[in-house]
A tleap script that builds the chain and sets N, CA, C and O, in Angstrom:
source leaprc.protein.ff14SB
mol = sequence {
  NMET ASP ASP PRO HIE ASN LYS PRO PRO THR
  PHE TRP GLN VAL LEU HIE SER VAL MET ALA
  ALA ALA PHE GLY VAL GLN SER ALA LYS ASN
  ARG SER ARG ASP PHE THR HIE GLY LYS PRO
  GLY GLN PHE LEU LEU VAL GLY LEU LEU PHE
  THR VAL GLY PHE ALA LEU THR LEU PHE ALA
  ILE VAL LYS LEU VAL VAL TYR LEU ALA GLY
  CVAL
}
set mol.1.N position { 76.516 44.479 -33.484 }
set mol.1.CA position { 77.284 43.474 -34.164 }
set mol.1.C position { 77.182 43.627 -35.677 }
set mol.1.O position { 78.201 43.729 -36.361 }
set mol.2.N position { 75.957 43.644 -36.202 }
set mol.2.CA position { 75.755 43.789 -37.637 }
set mol.2.C position { 75.396 45.238 -37.934 }
set mol.2.O position { 74.239 45.554 -38.213 }
set mol.3.N position { 76.382 46.108 -37.873 }
set mol.3.CA position { 76.177 47.549 -38.032 }
set mol.3.C position { 75.995 47.895 -39.510 }
set mol.3.O position { 76.902 47.653 -40.306 }
set mol.4.N position { 74.835 48.460 -39.898 }
set mol.4.CA position { 74.606 48.779 -41.310 }
set mol.4.C position { 75.524 49.887 -41.818 }
set mol.4.O position { 75.653 50.074 -43.028 }
set mol.5.N position { 76.157 50.616 -40.916 }
set mol.5.CA position { 77.048 51.701 -41.342 }
set mol.5.C position { 78.420 51.189 -41.760 }
set mol.5.O position { 79.192 51.930 -42.369 }
set mol.6.N position { 78.737 49.932 -41.443 }
set mol.6.CA position { 80.032 49.360 -41.812 }
set mol.6.C position { 79.955 48.474 -43.041 }
set mol.6.O position { 80.949 47.851 -43.413 }
set mol.7.N position { 78.788 48.404 -43.681 }
set mol.7.CA position { 78.620 47.583 -44.872 }
set mol.7.C position { 78.893 48.420 -46.113 }
set mol.7.O position { 78.667 49.630 -46.107 }
set mol.8.N position { 79.378 47.788 -47.177 }
set mol.8.CA position { 79.536 48.540 -48.436 }
set mol.8.C position { 78.173 48.929 -48.988 }
set mol.8.O position { 77.184 48.240 -48.735 }
set mol.9.N position { 78.107 50.023 -49.739 }
set mol.9.CA position { 76.814 50.456 -50.274 }
set mol.9.C position { 76.254 49.442 -51.271 }
set mol.9.O position { 76.999 48.795 -52.007 }
set mol.10.N position { 74.928 49.318 -51.277 }
set mol.10.CA position { 74.257 48.434 -52.226 }
set mol.10.C position { 74.248 49.092 -53.608 }
set mol.10.O position { 74.621 50.255 -53.759 }
set mol.11.N position { 73.815 48.328 -54.610 }
set mol.11.CA position { 73.737 48.878 -55.964 }
set mol.11.C position { 72.854 50.115 -55.984 }
set mol.11.O position { 73.204 51.114 -56.613 }
set mol.12.N position { 71.703 50.062 -55.297 }
set mol.12.CA position { 70.767 51.184 -55.310 }
set mol.12.C position { 71.347 52.394 -54.598 }
set mol.12.O position { 71.084 53.528 -54.999 }
set mol.13.N position { 72.131 52.174 -53.547 }
set mol.13.CA position { 72.786 53.281 -52.865 }
set mol.13.C position { 73.862 53.898 -53.760 }
set mol.13.O position { 74.031 55.117 -53.780 }
set mol.14.N position { 74.585 53.061 -54.496 }
set mol.14.CA position { 75.597 53.569 -55.427 }
set mol.14.C position { 74.921 54.375 -56.529 }
set mol.14.O position { 75.382 55.464 -56.870 }
set mol.15.N position { 73.832 53.850 -57.088 }
set mol.15.CA position { 73.099 54.566 -58.135 }
set mol.15.C position { 72.568 55.902 -57.603 }
set mol.15.O position { 72.670 56.925 -58.280 }
set mol.16.N position { 72.014 55.891 -56.415 }
set mol.16.CA position { 71.512 57.129 -55.797 }
set mol.16.C position { 72.658 58.128 -55.606 }
set mol.16.O position { 72.490 59.318 -55.873 }
set mol.17.N position { 73.792 57.665 -55.156 }
set mol.17.CA position { 74.941 58.542 -54.944 }
set mol.17.C position { 75.442 59.130 -56.264 }
set mol.17.O position { 75.786 60.310 -56.332 }
set mol.18.N position { 75.480 58.312 -57.299 }
set mol.18.CA position { 75.930 58.789 -58.607 }
set mol.18.C position { 74.968 59.847 -59.141 }
set mol.18.O position { 75.399 60.889 -59.635 }
set mol.19.N position { 73.665 59.580 -59.041 }
set mol.19.CA position { 72.692 60.560 -59.530 }
set mol.19.C position { 72.743 61.847 -58.705 }
set mol.19.O position { 72.671 62.942 -59.262 }
set mol.20.N position { 72.865 61.722 -57.400 }
set mol.20.CA position { 72.945 62.913 -56.550 }
set mol.20.C position { 74.206 63.710 -56.852 }
set mol.20.O position { 74.166 64.939 -56.902 }
set mol.21.N position { 75.313 63.026 -57.052 }
set mol.21.CA position { 76.558 63.715 -57.375 }
set mol.21.C position { 76.482 64.383 -58.740 }
set mol.21.O position { 77.032 65.468 -58.926 }
set mol.22.N position { 75.810 63.751 -59.697 }
set mol.22.CA position { 75.683 64.330 -61.032 }
set mol.22.C position { 74.929 65.651 -60.997 }
set mol.22.O position { 75.223 66.560 -61.774 }
set mol.23.N position { 73.962 65.758 -60.099 }
set mol.23.CA position { 73.177 66.976 -60.009 }
set mol.23.C position { 73.648 67.893 -58.886 }
set mol.23.O position { 73.055 68.947 -58.654 }
set mol.24.N position { 74.718 67.493 -58.182 }
set mol.24.CA position { 75.325 68.351 -57.167 }
set mol.24.C position { 74.563 68.450 -55.863 }
set mol.24.O position { 74.633 69.478 -55.191 }
set mol.25.N position { 73.842 67.416 -55.490 }
set mol.25.CA position { 73.052 67.467 -54.263 }
set mol.25.C position { 73.393 66.318 -53.314 }
set mol.25.O position { 72.541 65.910 -52.524 }
set mol.26.N position { 74.596 65.796 -53.369 }
set mol.26.CA position { 75.008 64.682 -52.524 }
set mol.26.C position { 75.108 65.133 -51.069 }
set mol.26.O position { 75.710 66.168 -50.780 }
set mol.27.N position { 74.524 64.366 -50.157 }
set mol.27.CA position { 74.584 64.714 -48.734 }
set mol.27.C position { 75.949 64.319 -48.169 }
set mol.27.O position { 76.617 63.417 -48.675 }
set mol.28.N position { 76.335 65.012 -47.120 }
set mol.28.CA position { 77.629 64.737 -46.484 }
set mol.28.C position { 77.654 63.330 -45.896 }
set mol.28.O position { 78.687 62.661 -45.933 }
set mol.29.N position { 76.529 62.879 -45.357 }
set mol.29.CA position { 76.456 61.537 -44.771 }
set mol.29.C position { 76.684 60.465 -45.833 }
set mol.29.O position { 77.461 59.533 -45.621 }
set mol.30.N position { 76.008 60.596 -46.974 }
set mol.30.CA position { 76.175 59.613 -48.049 }
set mol.30.C position { 77.568 59.688 -48.664 }
set mol.30.O position { 78.164 58.659 -48.983 }
set mol.31.N position { 78.086 60.896 -48.829 }
set mol.31.CA position { 79.434 61.047 -49.379 }
set mol.31.C position { 80.457 60.389 -48.455 }
set mol.31.O position { 81.384 59.727 -48.922 }
set mol.32.N position { 80.291 60.570 -47.161 }
set mol.32.CA position { 81.194 59.949 -46.196 }
set mol.32.C position { 81.110 58.425 -46.282 }
set mol.32.O position { 82.136 57.745 -46.253 }
set mol.33.N position { 79.886 57.885 -46.389 }
set mol.33.CA position { 79.704 56.440 -46.523 }
set mol.33.C position { 80.384 55.932 -47.795 }
set mol.33.O position { 81.046 54.895 -47.786 }
set mol.34.N position { 80.210 56.674 -48.880 }
set mol.34.CA position { 80.782 56.254 -50.149 }
set mol.34.C position { 82.301 56.218 -50.100 }
set mol.34.O position { 82.914 55.284 -50.618 }
set mol.35.N position { 82.916 57.221 -49.486 }
set mol.35.CA position { 84.371 57.280 -49.448 }
set mol.35.C position { 84.977 56.309 -48.455 }
set mol.35.O position { 86.121 55.887 -48.626 }
set mol.36.N position { 84.228 55.942 -47.409 }
set mol.36.CA position { 84.793 55.031 -46.424 }
set mol.36.C position { 84.514 53.566 -46.733 }
set mol.36.O position { 85.340 52.706 -46.427 }
set mol.37.N position { 83.360 53.264 -47.337 }
set mol.37.CA position { 82.988 51.859 -47.545 }
set mol.37.C position { 82.772 51.474 -49.004 }
set mol.37.O position { 82.640 50.289 -49.310 }
set mol.38.N position { 82.733 52.437 -49.899 }
set mol.38.CA position { 82.483 52.135 -51.301 }
set mol.38.C position { 83.746 51.747 -52.045 }
set mol.38.O position { 84.859 52.064 -51.627 }
set mol.39.N position { 83.549 51.052 -53.159 }
set mol.39.CA position { 84.663 50.672 -54.028 }
set mol.39.C position { 84.643 51.590 -55.242 }
set mol.39.O position { 83.596 51.758 -55.867 }
set mol.40.N position { 85.788 52.192 -55.589 }
set mol.40.CA position { 85.818 53.143 -56.710 }
set mol.40.C position { 85.318 52.544 -58.022 }
set mol.40.O position { 84.676 53.238 -58.810 }
set mol.41.N position { 85.602 51.277 -58.264 }
set mol.41.CA position { 85.180 50.634 -59.503 }
set mol.41.C position { 83.669 50.631 -59.672 }
set mol.41.O position { 83.159 50.808 -60.778 }
set mol.42.N position { 82.954 50.429 -58.565 }
set mol.42.CA position { 81.487 50.442 -58.621 }
set mol.42.C position { 80.990 51.808 -59.074 }
set mol.42.O position { 80.119 51.906 -59.939 }
set mol.43.N position { 81.544 52.848 -58.491 }
set mol.43.CA position { 81.096 54.197 -58.800 }
set mol.43.C position { 81.484 54.595 -60.223 }
set mol.43.O position { 80.728 55.294 -60.898 }
set mol.44.N position { 82.646 54.159 -60.681 }
set mol.44.CA position { 83.058 54.452 -62.051 }
set mol.44.C position { 82.135 53.782 -63.061 }
set mol.44.O position { 81.708 54.410 -64.030 }
set mol.45.N position { 81.829 52.511 -62.834 }
set mol.45.CA position { 80.969 51.776 -63.759 }
set mol.45.C position { 79.551 52.350 -63.773 }
set mol.45.O position { 78.994 52.602 -64.841 }
set mol.46.N position { 78.973 52.553 -62.604 }
set mol.46.CA position { 77.612 53.096 -62.535 }
set mol.46.C position { 77.585 54.520 -63.074 }
set mol.46.O position { 76.634 54.907 -63.753 }
set mol.47.N position { 78.619 55.303 -62.778 }
set mol.47.CA position { 78.690 56.669 -63.288 }
set mol.47.C position { 78.786 56.708 -64.804 }
set mol.47.O position { 78.148 57.541 -65.449 }
set mol.48.N position { 79.570 55.821 -65.368 }
set mol.48.CA position { 79.695 55.756 -66.820 }
set mol.48.C position { 78.369 55.341 -67.461 }
set mol.48.O position { 77.938 55.946 -68.443 }
set mol.49.N position { 77.726 54.319 -66.913 }
set mol.49.CA position { 76.434 53.876 -67.442 }
set mol.49.C position { 75.377 54.967 -67.294 }
set mol.49.O position { 74.568 55.169 -68.200 }
set mol.50.N position { 75.374 55.671 -66.166 }
set mol.50.CA position { 74.426 56.761 -65.959 }
set mol.50.C position { 74.660 57.876 -66.973 }
set mol.50.O position { 73.707 58.412 -67.540 }
set mol.51.N position { 75.920 58.223 -67.201 }
set mol.51.CA position { 76.245 59.290 -68.147 }
set mol.51.C position { 75.821 58.931 -69.567 }
set mol.51.O position { 75.249 59.760 -70.274 }
set mol.52.N position { 76.096 57.704 -69.983 }
set mol.52.CA position { 75.698 57.253 -71.319 }
set mol.52.C position { 74.174 57.249 -71.438 }
set mol.52.O position { 73.626 57.710 -72.439 }
set mol.53.N position { 73.492 56.729 -70.418 }
set mol.53.CA position { 72.033 56.710 -70.441 }
set mol.53.C position { 71.444 58.110 -70.463 }
set mol.53.O position { 70.468 58.358 -71.171 }
set mol.54.N position { 72.014 59.015 -69.707 }
set mol.54.CA position { 71.546 60.397 -69.661 }
set mol.54.C position { 71.739 61.069 -71.020 }
set mol.54.O position { 70.842 61.754 -71.513 }
set mol.55.N position { 72.914 60.869 -71.621 }
set mol.55.CA position { 73.197 61.471 -72.929 }
set mol.55.C position { 72.267 60.906 -73.998 }
set mol.55.O position { 71.764 61.659 -74.832 }
set mol.56.N position { 72.030 59.607 -73.991 }
set mol.56.CA position { 71.128 58.996 -74.969 }
set mol.56.C position { 69.693 59.471 -74.783 }
set mol.56.O position { 68.966 59.656 -75.759 }
set mol.57.N position { 69.284 59.667 -73.534 }
set mol.57.CA position { 67.944 60.185 -73.267 }
set mol.57.C position { 67.795 61.598 -73.814 }
set mol.57.O position { 66.792 61.916 -74.453 }
set mol.58.N position { 68.790 62.448 -73.564 }
set mol.58.CA position { 68.747 63.813 -74.099 }
set mol.58.C position { 68.736 63.808 -75.627 }
set mol.58.O position { 68.008 64.581 -76.250 }
set mol.59.N position { 69.536 62.944 -76.222 }
set mol.59.CA position { 69.584 62.827 -77.676 }
set mol.59.C position { 68.214 62.429 -78.227 }
set mol.59.O position { 67.746 62.997 -79.214 }
set mol.60.N position { 67.575 61.445 -77.580 }
set mol.60.CA position { 66.257 60.988 -78.031 }
set mol.60.C position { 65.213 62.095 -77.893 }
set mol.60.O position { 64.358 62.255 -78.764 }
set mol.61.N position { 65.278 62.852 -76.811 }
set mol.61.CA position { 64.326 63.949 -76.615 }
set mol.61.C position { 64.504 65.008 -77.700 }
set mol.61.O position { 63.520 65.496 -78.256 }
set mol.62.N position { 65.739 65.362 -78.000 }
set mol.62.CA position { 66.005 66.368 -79.043 }
set mol.62.C position { 65.531 65.860 -80.400 }
set mol.62.O position { 64.909 66.605 -81.158 }
set mol.63.N position { 65.818 64.608 -80.709 }
set mol.63.CA position { 65.362 64.031 -81.983 }
set mol.63.C position { 63.833 64.064 -82.082 }
set mol.63.O position { 63.287 64.378 -83.139 }
set mol.64.N position { 63.147 63.742 -80.992 }
set mol.64.CA position { 61.692 63.760 -80.969 }
set mol.64.C position { 61.148 65.185 -81.178 }
set mol.64.O position { 60.215 65.392 -81.954 }
set mol.65.N position { 61.728 66.135 -80.495 }
set mol.65.CA position { 61.284 67.529 -80.627 }
set mol.65.C position { 61.514 68.039 -82.044 }
set mol.65.O position { 60.646 68.700 -82.614 }
set mol.66.N position { 62.670 67.738 -82.612 }
set mol.66.CA position { 62.962 68.165 -83.985 }
set mol.66.C position { 61.987 67.504 -84.966 }
set mol.66.O position { 61.498 68.153 -85.891 }
set mol.67.N position { 61.711 66.228 -84.764 }
set mol.67.CA position { 60.769 65.523 -85.623 }
set mol.67.C position { 59.369 66.129 -85.525 }
set mol.67.O position { 58.712 66.361 -86.540 }
set mol.68.N position { 58.925 66.381 -84.308 }
set mol.68.CA position { 57.590 66.944 -84.110 }
set mol.68.C position { 57.493 68.383 -84.618 }
set mol.68.O position { 56.410 68.844 -84.979 }
set mol.69.N position { 58.621 69.090 -84.646 }
set mol.69.CA position { 58.630 70.457 -85.150 }
set mol.69.C position { 58.649 70.472 -86.677 }
set mol.69.O position { 58.422 71.520 -87.281 }
set mol.70.N position { 58.912 69.342 -87.304 }
set mol.70.CA position { 58.923 69.238 -88.752 }
set mol.70.C position { 60.181 69.800 -89.397 }
set mol.70.O position { 60.164 70.200 -90.561 }
set mol.71.N position { 61.250 69.829 -88.654 }
set mol.71.CA position { 62.513 70.378 -89.193 }
set mol.71.C position { 63.301 69.262 -89.833 }
set mol.71.O position { 64.393 69.495 -90.349 }
savepdb mol mol.pdb
quit
């Protein structure tokens, strides 16, 4: 009756799917769940936030390395 496979993905499942897709390791089972039960808007928003966070993290790491190198 309450089949977990027919529910939309939770926030954490969407985040996991976005991160897995970003690194190219998304499983066929999760991809199928995302395309059948997920909402595109959720994935776009989480994907955009993940991309911005990833870029800012890389920027901060580069700034730190340059600072520590004394350049």
